[in-house]
KEKE-3310 file (N, C-alpha, C; in steps of 0.2 Angstrom, whole numbers, plus 5000, padded with zeros to 4 digits):
npx = (4354:4347:4338:4321:4306:4295:4296:4297:4287:4275:4282:4286:4294:4289:4277:4280:4284:4276:4264:4269:4270:4259:4254:4262:4257:4244:4245:4249:4236:4229:4228:4222:4230:4241:4251:4265:4273:4288:4294:4307:4312:4301:4298:4283:4271:4260:4256:4256:4252:4250:4258:4274:4284:4280:4275:4285:4296:4286:4286:4277:4266:4271:4270:4260:4251:4247:4243:4231:4216:4216:4206:4194:4198:4212:4228:4235:4223:4222:4229:4228:4217:4219:4228:4218:4207:4217:4214:4217:4215:4221:4232:4244:4248:4263:4271:4269:4256:4250:4250:4244:4232:4229:4230:4223:4215:4221:4234:4250:4260:4276:4284:4300:4308:4320:4322:4318:4307:4300:4296:4288:4277:4273:4269:4259:4249:4246:4242:4229:4228:4229:4237:4248:4265:4276:4294:4308:4322:4337:4337:4344:4349:4337:4334:4341:4335:4322:4317:4317:4299:4287:4274:4268:4272:4274:4278:4284:4298:4302:4313:4318:4328:4335:4346:4356:4369:4387:4389:4377:4371:4380:4376:4364:4366:4372:4361:4352:4358:4357:4343:4340:4346:4339:4324:4320:4312:4304:4298:4308:4307:4317:4320:4328:4336:4340:4353:4366:4371:4382:4383:4372:4374:4384:4377:4367:4376:4382:4372:4367:4379:4377:4372:4357:4343:4331:4326:4318:4318:4311:4311:4308:4314:4315:4323:4337:4349:4361:4369:4375:4371:4359:4342:4337:4330:4320:4321:4314:4319:4315:4315:4312:4298:4280:4270:4266:4269:4278:4273:4261:4266:4274:4265:4259:4270:4272:4261:4264:4274:4269:4260:4267:4277:4289:4305:4308:4305:4306:4305:4316:4322:4335:4349:4355:4374)
npy = (4066:4070:4063:4060:4053:4056:4054:4042:4034:4022:4012:3998:3992:3998:3994:3979:3979:3984:3975:3965:3969:3973:3960:3955:3964:3957:3946:3951:3954:3942:3942:3948:3954:3970:3977:3983:3995:4001:4013:4017:4023:4034:4044:4053:4049:4049:4050:4058:4054:4065:4074:4086:4078:4065:4065:4068:4055:4045:4032:4027:4022:4010:4002:4001:4008:3998:3988:3990:3986:3975:3958:3954:3938:3941:3937:3950:3957:3963:3971:3981:3986:3993:4003:4009:4013:4023:4035:4031:4030:4041:4046:4037:4027:4027:4018:4021:4024:4015:4007:4012:4014:4001:3999:3994:4000:3998:3996:4003:4015:4021:4034:4037:4052:4059:4070:4086:4092:4085:4078:4087:4084:4074:4072:4082:4073:4065:4072:4070:4057:4048:4035:4036:4041:4053:4057:4067:4061:4052:4035:4025:4028:4031:4017:4012:4022:4022:4008:3996:3994:4002:3998:3986:3969:3963:3966:3975:3979:3990:3993:4004:4010:4024:4020:4030:4031:4026:4009:4005:3994:3988:3996:3991:3977:3980:3985:3976:3968:3977:3978:3964:3962:3972:3969:3957:3948:3954:3954:3958:3966:3972:3982:3980:3988:3980:3980:3974:3958:3957:3964:3963:3947:3947:3954:3944:3934:3939:3941:3928:3923:3927:3920:3919:3911:3910:3916:3926:3928:3938:3942:3953:3953:3964:3964:3954:3954:3963:3976:3987:4002:4002:4001:3985:3975:3971:3968:3961:3957:3946:3945:3932:3928:3926:3911:3905:3916:3914:3907:3915:3927:3922:3919:3931:3938:3931:3935:3948:3946:3942:3952:3964:3959:3955:3950:3939:3929:3927:3917:3913:3903:3909:3899:3898:3899)
npz = (4382:4370:4364:4359:4360:4352:4341:4337:4341:4343:4334:4326:4336:4348:4348:4350:4362:4369:4368:4374:4387:4392:4393:4404:4414:4415:4422:4436:4439:4441:4455:4470:4478:4481:4469:4462:4450:4443:4431:4422:4412:4407:4398:4389:4390:4381:4365:4351:4335:4324:4325:4322:4325:4322:4311:4302:4304:4301:4307:4312:4306:4299:4310:4322:4312:4305:4313:4319:4316:4321:4325:4338:4341:4338:4346:4350:4354:4366:4369:4361:4364:4376:4368:4361:4371:4376:4367:4353:4336:4336:4345:4352:4367:4378:4388:4404:4403:4397:4408:4418:4415:4417:4430:4448:4460:4472:4468:4460:4450:4449:4439:4431:4424:4417:4407:4408:4402:4397:4407:4414:4405:4407:4420:4420:4413:4424:4434:4442:4444:4458:4461:4455:4454:4449:4445:4443:4438:4439:4430:4433:4448:4453:4454:4466:4476:4476:4478:4490:4485:4498:4499:4491:4490:4478:4462:4445:4436:4423:4412:4401:4391:4380:4374:4368:4374:4375:4382:4388:4388:4398:4410:4412:4416:4428:4434:4435:4444:4456:4457:4459:4475:4480:4479:4477:4473:4461:4444:4431:4415:4401:4390:4374:4359:4344:4333:4329:4332:4341:4353:4361:4362:4370:4383:4384:4389:4401:4410:4412:4417:4430:4436:4437:4435:4428:4413:4401:4384:4374:4355:4341:4324:4310:4299:4295:4307:4303:4299:4309:4311:4308:4315:4318:4324:4340:4357:4371:4387:4400:4417:4429:4422:4422:4424:4412:4402:4391:4383:4378:4375:4365:4354:4352:4346:4334:4327:4326:4316:4307:4303:4302:4293:4297:4298:4307:4321:4338:4356:4366:4380:4393:4402:4414:4417)
capx = (4347:4343:4334:4316:4303:4289:4299:4297:4282:4270:4284:4286:4298:4283:4272:4281:4287:4269:4260:4271:4269:4251:4254:4265:4251:4238:4246:4247:4228:4224:4226:4220:4235:4245:4259:4269:4278:4292:4294:4312:4312:4293:4293:4277:4266:4254:4260:4251:4254:4250:4262:4277:4290:4279:4274:4293:4298:4282:4286:4270:4264:4274:4268:4251:4246:4244:4238:4224:4210:4216:4199:4193:4202:4219:4233:4236:4218:4220:4235:4224:4211:4222:4229:4211:4207:4222:4214:4219:4221:4226:4236:4247:4251:4268:4271:4266:4248:4246:4253:4241:4225:4228:4231:4218:4214:4227:4239:4254:4265:4281:4289:4305:4309:4325:4322:4313:4302:4296:4293:4281:4270:4271:4265:4251:4245:4244:4240:4223:4228:4233:4241:4254:4269:4282:4299:4313:4329:4341:4333:4349:4349:4330:4332:4344:4332:4315:4316:4311:4293:4285:4267:4267:4277:4275:4282:4287:4303:4300:4316:4317:4333:4336:4353:4359:4376:4390:4390:4370:4371:4384:4373:4358:4369:4372:4355:4350:4362:4354:4337:4341:4348:4335:4319:4322:4306:4301:4300:4311:4309:4322:4320:4335:4337:4345:4358:4370:4371:4386:4381:4366:4375:4387:4373:4364:4380:4384:4366:4368:4383:4376:4367:4348:4341:4324:4326:4315:4318:4307:4312:4306:4317:4312:4327:4344:4354:4369:4370:4377:4369:4351:4338:4334:4324:4321:4319:4311:4322:4310:4317:4305:4292:4274:4267:4261:4271:4281:4267:4258:4271:4275:4258:4259:4276:4272:4255:4266:4277:4265:4257:4271:4282:4296:4311:4308:4302:4308:4305:4321:4325:4341:4351:4361:4381)
capy = (4070:4072:4056:4062:4048:4058:4053:4032:4032:4017:4009:3991:3992:4000:3988:3973:3982:3985:3972:3960:3973:3971:3952:3954:3965:3955:3942:3953:3956:3937:3940:3954:3959:3975:3976:3991:3996:4006:4013:4020:4030:4034:4050:4059:4045:4048:4053:4064:4053:4069:4080:4087:4074:4058:4064:4068:4049:4039:4027:4023:4018:4004:3999:4003:4009:3991:3984:3994:3982:3967:3959:3953:3936:3941:3938:3959:3963:3967:3977:3987:3989:3999:4007:4013:4017:4030:4039:4029:4030:4049:4045:4032:4028:4026:4011:4023:4027:4009:4005:4017:4012:3995:3998:3994:4006:3997:3996:4009:4018:4026:4034:4041:4054:4063:4076:4091:4094:4077:4076:4090:4083:4067:4076:4085:4070:4061:4076:4068:4050:4047:4031:4037:4046:4055:4058:4070:4057:4047:4029:4020:4031:4028:4009:4012:4027:4020:4000:3990:3998:4002:3998:3981:3966:3962:3972:3974:3985:3991:3999:4006:4015:4026:4017:4036:4033:4020:4007:4006:3986:3986:3998:3988:3973:3983:3988:3969:3967:3981:3976:3957:3966:3977:3969:3949:3945:3958:3954:3963:3969:3976:3981:3984:3987:3975:3982:3970:3952:3955:3967:3958:3940:3949:3956:3939:3930:3942:3940:3919:3923:3930:3914:3920:3904:3909:3924:3923:3933:3939:3946:3953:3957:3967:3960:3951:3959:3964:3984:3989:4009:4003:3996:3979:3972:3974:3962:3960:3950:3945:3940:3929:3929:3923:3907:3907:3922:3913:3904:3920:3931:3918:3919:3939:3939:3926:3939:3954:3945:3939:3958:3968:3958:3954:3945:3934:3933:3920:3916:3908:3903:3907:3894:3900:3896)
capz = (4383:4364:4362:4359:4359:4349:4333:4336:4344:4338:4329:4327:4342:4353:4348:4352:4368:4373:4368:4378:4394:4394:4398:4410:4418:4417:4428:4442:4440:4443:4461:4474:4481:4478:4464:4459:4444:4442:4423:4423:4408:4406:4392:4391:4392:4375:4357:4346:4329:4318:4327:4318:4324:4322:4303:4301:4302:4300:4309:4317:4298:4299:4316:4325:4309:4302:4317:4320:4312:4323:4326:4343:4342:4341:4352:4350:4356:4375:4370:4355:4369:4379:4363:4360:4376:4378:4362:4346:4333:4335:4351:4354:4373:4379:4393:4409:4402:4398:4415:4422:4414:4420:4439:4450:4468:4477:4463:4461:4446:4449:4432:4432:4418:4415:4403:4412:4398:4397:4415:4416:4402:4411:4428:4419:4411:4430:4439:4444:4446:4465:4462:4450:4455:4444:4446:4438:4442:4434:4430:4437:4453:4456:4457:4473:4479:4478:4480:4488:4486:4505:4499:4490:4490:4470:4456:4440:4434:4416:4410:4394:4388:4374:4371:4363:4376:4375:4389:4391:4391:4405:4415:4413:4419:4434:4437:4437:4452:4460:4458:4464:4480:4484:4477:4475:4470:4456:4437:4429:4411:4398:4382:4371:4350:4339:4327:4325:4336:4347:4360:4362:4366:4377:4388:4388:4392:4405:4415:4411:4420:4437:4440:4437:4432:4425:4410:4393:4380:4368:4351:4334:4319:4304:4295:4298:4310:4300:4300:4315:4310:4307:4320:4314:4329:4346:4360:4378:4390:4406:4422:4433:4420:4426:4422:4404:4398:4385:4376:4375:4368:4356:4349:4349:4340:4328:4325:4326:4311:4300:4300:4300:4288:4299:4296:4312:4328:4343:4361:4370:4387:4393:4405:4419:4418)
cpx = (4343:4340:4325:4309:4296:4290:4298:4290:4276:4274:4284:4288:4292:4278:4271:4281:4280:4265:4261:4269:4261:4250:4257:4259:4247:4240:4247:4240:4225:4225:4225:4227:4238:4250:4259:4273:4282:4295:4299:4314:4305:4292:4287:4272:4260:4259:4255:4253:4252:4254:4268:4285:4287:4278:4281:4295:4292:4284:4281:4266:4266:4273:4262:4247:4244:4242:4232:4218:4210:4208:4202:4198:4209:4223:4235:4231:4218:4226:4232:4218:4215:4225:4222:4210:4212:4219:4217:4214:4224:4232:4238:4251:4257:4266:4267:4258:4245:4245:4246:4232:4222:4227:4224:4219:4221:4234:4244:4258:4271:4285:4294:4307:4314:4325:4317:4307:4298:4293:4287:4275:4268:4265:4258:4247:4242:4244:4233:4222:4233:4237:4247:4257:4275:4288:4304:4320:4331:4338:4337:4348:4342:4329:4335:4338:4325:4314:4320:4304:4291:4277:4264:4273:4278:4276:4284:4293:4303:4308:4318:4322:4333:4342:4357:4368:4378:4388:4382:4370:4374:4380:4366:4360:4369:4366:4352:4351:4358:4347:4337:4342:4343:4327:4318:4317:4301:4303:4302:4311:4312:4321:4326:4334:4341:4346:4362:4369:4376:4386:4376:4368:4378:4383:4370:4369:4383:4377:4367:4373:4384:4373:4359:4345:4333:4322:4323:4316:4314:4310:4311:4311:4315:4316:4335:4348:4361:4371:4369:4372:4360:4348:4334:4329:4324:4318:4316:4315:4317:4313:4312:4300:4286:4273:4264:4264:4273:4277:4262:4260:4273:4271:4258:4265:4276:4265:4260:4272:4274:4262:4260:4276:4287:4298:4309:4306:4304:4307:4312:4322:4331:4343:4356:4367:4382)
cpy = (4072:4067:4060:4055:4049:4054:4046:4029:4027:4013:4004:3989:3993:3995:3981:3973:3981:3981:3966:3962:3971:3962:3951:3959:3962:3949:3944:3954:3949:3937:3947:3958:3965:3974:3984:3991:4002:4007:4018:4024:4029:4038:4052:4055:4045:4053:4054:4061:4057:4074:4079:4081:4067:4059:4066:4061:4044:4034:4022:4019:4013:3999:3999:4004:4003:3986:3987:3990:3975:3965:3956:3945:3935:3941:3946:3960:3965:3972:3982:3989:3993:4003:4013:4018:4023:4036:4038:4030:4036:4050:4039:4032:4027:4020:4015:4026:4020:4007:4006:4014:4005:3995:3999:4000:4005:3996:4003:4011:4023:4028:4039:4043:4059:4069:4080:4093:4089:4076:4080:4088:4077:4068:4079:4080:4064:4065:4073:4059:4049:4041:4029:4043:4049:4059:4060:4066:4054:4040:4025:4022:4028:4020:4008:4017:4024:4011:3997:3995:3997:4000:3991:3976:3963:3967:3969:3981:3984:3995:3997:4009:4017:4022:4022:4035:4025:4017:4004:3998:3985:3989:3995:3980:3973:3984:3980:3968:3971:3979:3970:3959:3969:3975:3962:3946:3948:3955:3961:3962:3973:3976:3984:3983:3983:3978:3977:3963:3953:3958:3963:3948:3941:3951:3950:3933:3933:3940:3933:3920:3924:3924:3914:3914:3905:3918:3919:3929:3934:3945:3945:3958:3958:3964:3959:3957:3962:3971:3986:3999:4009:3999:3991:3976:3976:3966:3965:3955:3952:3941:3940:3930:3925:3918:3910:3911:3919:3910:3909:3925:3927:3919:3926:3941:3937:3931:3944:3952:3945:3946:3964:3967:3957:3950:3938:3935:3926:3921:3911:3909:3903:3903:3896:3897:3894)
cpz = (4377:4362:4364:4357:4352:4342:4331:4339:4340:4334:4330:4334:4348:4354:4350:4359:4373:4374:4374:4386:4397:4396:4403:4415:4419:4422:4435:4445:4442:4452:4465:4477:4478:4473:4462:4452:4444:4434:4424:4417:4405:4400:4394:4393:4386:4370:4353:4339:4323:4321:4322:4318:4321:4314:4299:4299:4300:4301:4309:4310:4299:4304:4319:4319:4304:4306:4320:4321:4316:4326:4334:4346:4341:4345:4354:4353:4362:4373:4367:4360:4373:4374:4362:4365:4380:4371:4354:4343:4331:4339:4352:4363:4375:4386:4399:4409:4401:4405:4419:4422:4417:4427:4441:4458:4471:4474:4463:4455:4449:4442:4436:4424:4419:4413:4406:4409:4398:4402:4416:4411:4405:4417:4426:4416:4416:4434:4443:4446:4453:4465:4457:4452:4449:4449:4442:4440:4437:4435:4435:4443:4456:4458:4464:4478:4480:4478:4486:4489:4494:4505:4495:4489:4483:4466:4451:4439:4426:4414:4403:4390:4382:4370:4365:4367:4376:4381:4393:4393:4398:4410:4417:4416:4426:4440:4438:4444:4456:4463:4462:4470:4484:4485:4474:4471:4463:4450:4435:4421:4406:4394:4379:4362:4349:4334:4325:4332:4343:4353:4364:4366:4372:4382:4391:4393:4400:4413:4417:4418:4430:4441:4441:4433:4429:4421:4403:4390:4373:4361:4344:4331:4313:4298:4297:4301:4307:4299:4306:4315:4310:4313:4317:4317:4334:4351:4368:4382:4397:4411:4427:4429:4423:4422:4416:4401:4391:4379:4374:4371:4364:4352:4347:4345:4334:4324:4323:4318:4306:4296:4297:4294:4290:4297:4301:4317:4333:4350:4362:4377:4389:4400:4409:4420:4425)
residu = (UNK:UNK:UNK:UNK:UNK:UNK:UNK:UNK:UNK:UNK:UNK:UNK:UNK:UNK:UNK:UNK:UNK:UNK:UNK:UNK:UNK:UNK:UNK:UNK:UNK:UNK:UNK:UNK:UNK:UNK:UNK:UNK:UNK:UNK:UNK:UNK:UNK:UNK:UNK:UNK:UNK:UNK:UNK:UNK:UNK:UNK:UNK:UNK:UNK:UNK:UNK:UNK:UNK:UNK:UNK:UNK:UNK:UNK:UNK:UNK:UNK:UNK:UNK:UNK:UNK:UNK:UNK:UNK:UNK:UNK:UNK:UNK:UNK:UNK:UNK:UNK:UNK:UNK:UNK:UNK:UNK:UNK:UNK:UNK:UNK:UNK:UNK:UNK:UNK:UNK:UNK:UNK:UNK:UNK:UNK:UNK:UNK:UNK:UNK:UNK:UNK:UNK:UNK:UNK:UNK:UNK:UNK:UNK:UNK:UNK:UNK:UNK:UNK:UNK:UNK:UNK:UNK:UNK:UNK:UNK:UNK:UNK:UNK:UNK:UNK:UNK:UNK:UNK:UNK:UNK:UNK:UNK:UNK:UNK:UNK:UNK:UNK:UNK:UNK:UNK:UNK:UNK:UNK:UNK:UNK:UNK:UNK:UNK:UNK:UNK:UNK:UNK:UNK:UNK:UNK:UNK:UNK:UNK:UNK:UNK:UNK:UNK:UNK:UNK:UNK:UNK:UNK:UNK:UNK:UNK:UNK:UNK:UNK:UNK:UNK:UNK:UNK:UNK:UNK:UNK:UNK:UNK:UNK:UNK:UNK:UNK:UNK:UNK:UNK:UNK:UNK:UNK:UNK:UNK:UNK:UNK:UNK:UNK:UNK:UNK:UNK:UNK:UNK:UNK:UNK:UNK:UNK:UNK:UNK:UNK:UNK:UNK:UNK:UNK:UNK:UNK:UNK:UNK:UNK:UNK:UNK:UNK:UNK:UNK:UNK:UNK:UNK:UNK:UNK:UNK:UNK:UNK:UNK:UNK:UNK:UNK:UNK:UNK:UNK:UNK:UNK:UNK:UNK:UNK:UNK:UNK:UNK:UNK:UNK:UNK:UNK:UNK:UNK:UNK:UNK:UNK:UNK:UNK:UNK:UNK:UNK:UNK:UNK:UNK:UNK:UNK:UNK:UNK:UNK:UNK:UNK:UNK:UNK)
# end
């Protein structure tokens, strides 16, 4: 319960995750049928980049601070439009605000946030947004309690844990099994940090061992993953990615790599065993 995202909002990992999130959401907007998004680790929704927390780390300066002036032809333009809509450059939107901005009247967002103070901030942010609900509950318990959704047959489950406790990759693998059993056609997007390769490789192998056949992994490395005490990169693993996602995500990662001076970016398709 000690993790506070206000220290890290707008950093390279946020930019990568949210650019790809916008691409996932756009796939739902191609059809009029409603969709539901469950954001399991929602945070407060919007972050002041001049707050004491953000000023202490200055992480946003090497993330959104370098990307703000991308032009309309950039593969990052649609995501940056959502950032600006949320109040940038003074504020940076978390995933729930980006999602809420892209919802239509028939769509819905369920936010879960375990930290009581952050939950209250999130509730205030969406107090006048009828198709967004906020729950103060454990993310993994919420998967059992809130799925399948009652109002939509299409959906995205976004799981973005802070990785401050041991065993998070194991909990994520179990969470995938829960979602598979309760909402089998949902798109699942899982963010994870890359410090060194071994835990990530084991996580990928575990998911491939379940027989899931459509997994796309997007990764952005700021430096080689040799120091397990440092955030060297980030990944977004997507189960059942929409048509065209890999190509669009690849272009976004290449642009992020170029502008941020990252070490490497890649798109990988995992093949079930």
